[in-house]
N, C-alpha and C positions, 0 to 999 in steps of 0.2 A: 456624579461619577463620570469620568471621561469615557468616550466610546472606544471601540477596538482600534488598535493601531492600524494605520493605513500603509505602512511600509515594513518590510522585513529588515531586521538588523543584520549586520555582517555575520554575527555568530549564528543567527537562525538560518541564514543562507548556507553557511558552511555545514551546519548540522544536517540540513535537508540533503545537500549534495553527498554527504557521507552516508546517509541512510540509503540513498538511491545507488550510488556508485561504489560504496565501500572503500576499502584501502587496498590499493594495488589489484583492484578487480575482485577482491574477496569481501563478501558481506560481513558487516559488523553489527553488533547489538546497538540498541538505542542508547544505552548507557555509555558504551564506548564512543559512539558518535558525539554525544554530548560532551564527553571528556575531551575528545580531540578538537571539538569546536571551541573549547575554552570555558565551559561551565564548571564551577567549583562543586556544585551539588548535582553531579552528572546523573545519578540514578533517578533522582526526582525530576530533574529537568527533561531528561530523555523521554520519560514517560509522559509528562505533561505536554510537551511540544507536539506529540502525535495525537493529542486530543482535539478534535475539530471544534469543540465547543469553546475550549480555552484559547487555542491558537489556530484559528481558521486560515490565516494567511500562510502559516508554516505548512499546514496540511495541503492547502491548495498548491503551494510551490512544489511540494513533494509529488503531488499528482501531476503537475505540469512536467516535471523532470522525467517522471516515469512515462508519460505520454511521448516525450521526445525520444526516449530510449526505444520504445515500441516502434515509433515511426522510423527511426534511424536503421533499426535492424529488421524492419518489416515483420514485426511480430503482432499478430492480432489474436484475440482469444479464439475466434473461429478457426483460424489457421493453425493455431497451437493444438486445438483438439483434433483437427484433421490430420496433422502430422503424427500425433500420438496414435490415432486410429490406423494410419498407414503402417507405422512400426509394429503395432499389434498384429495387423493382418499379415505382414511379411513374416513375422515370427511364427504365426500359426501355419502359414503356407510352406515355408522353407524349413521349418523345424530348426532354425538357427537361433543362436543366442544373440539377441540384439539388445542386450542390457546396456552396452555402452551408448548406443544410439538413443535408447529410451532415457537414460540418465542425462545425456546431453540435451535432449529436448525438454526434459523437466527443468534442467538448469536454465535454459532459455526462458521458460515460463516463469521461473522464480525471479530472474533478472527483470522481467517485464512487470513483475508485481502481481502475477496471477495466483500465486500461492502466498498465504500468510501463515507464518509459523507462530501459532499461538494455541494455548490450551484453554478450552472453555468448559466450565463445569455447569452443566445444565440441571435445573431442577424443574422438571415438567417440560411440556412442549406446546407447540401452537394449538394442538388439538384440545388442550386443557383450558384454553382461553374462551370466554364468551365473546359475543359480538362487540360489546362496549369495550372490553379489554383489548380486543384486536384493533379497533379504531384508535384507542389511546396509544397503543404501541406504534401504529403506523404514523400517527401524528408526531410522536417523539422522534421517530426515525427521520421524518421529513424535516422537522425543526433542526435536528442535529446536522443534517446535510445541507440545509439552506445556507448556513453560515459558510460552509466550504464553497458552495456555488457562488455566493456573493463575493467571497475572497478571490476566487478564480477570475471573476469578472473584473475586480479591482486590479489584480495583477496584470490582466490582459491590457488594461488601459495604459500601464506604465511602459 
C-alpha cells in the first residue's frame, strides 16, 4: 500500500482556503467548501479532509493558513483573551453596553480559529478513566497529531 501523498492537489488547496477564508469573508461549512472546491460527494469529502489521520497534509495546510491570518492581523490567543478581559472590565466599570465590541472581538477569534463550532456528546469524563486508559488516550492523541506535525514539516520544505 502506498504511503501518504506528499503534495496537495489543487482541489485540496482550494478546499483549505475556503475553510479558512470563507466566501466574501463569510465563513462556510465543510460541505459547502468541498462543493465549491469541486468535489462531487461534498458532504463526505468535506468531513474526511479535516480528519488529520486521513488527510494530514490538508489539515496542516489549513493550520498554516490560519497561522498566516493570525500573524497578518496580529491575533494571538493570549492577546485575544486579554482584549476580551478589557472589554469585560470596561463594561463593568462604565455600565455601558459593549456588546458590539465583544461581538467583534469574538469574530476576530473565530477568524483566527480559536473557536470551533462543533457539538460533542460526552459519555463520561476524564475522571472516570483509570491510569492505563489515560495513557492510552494520550498516546492516541499524540499519534493523531504526529501526522499533522509531519505534514506541516513536509509543507514547510516546499
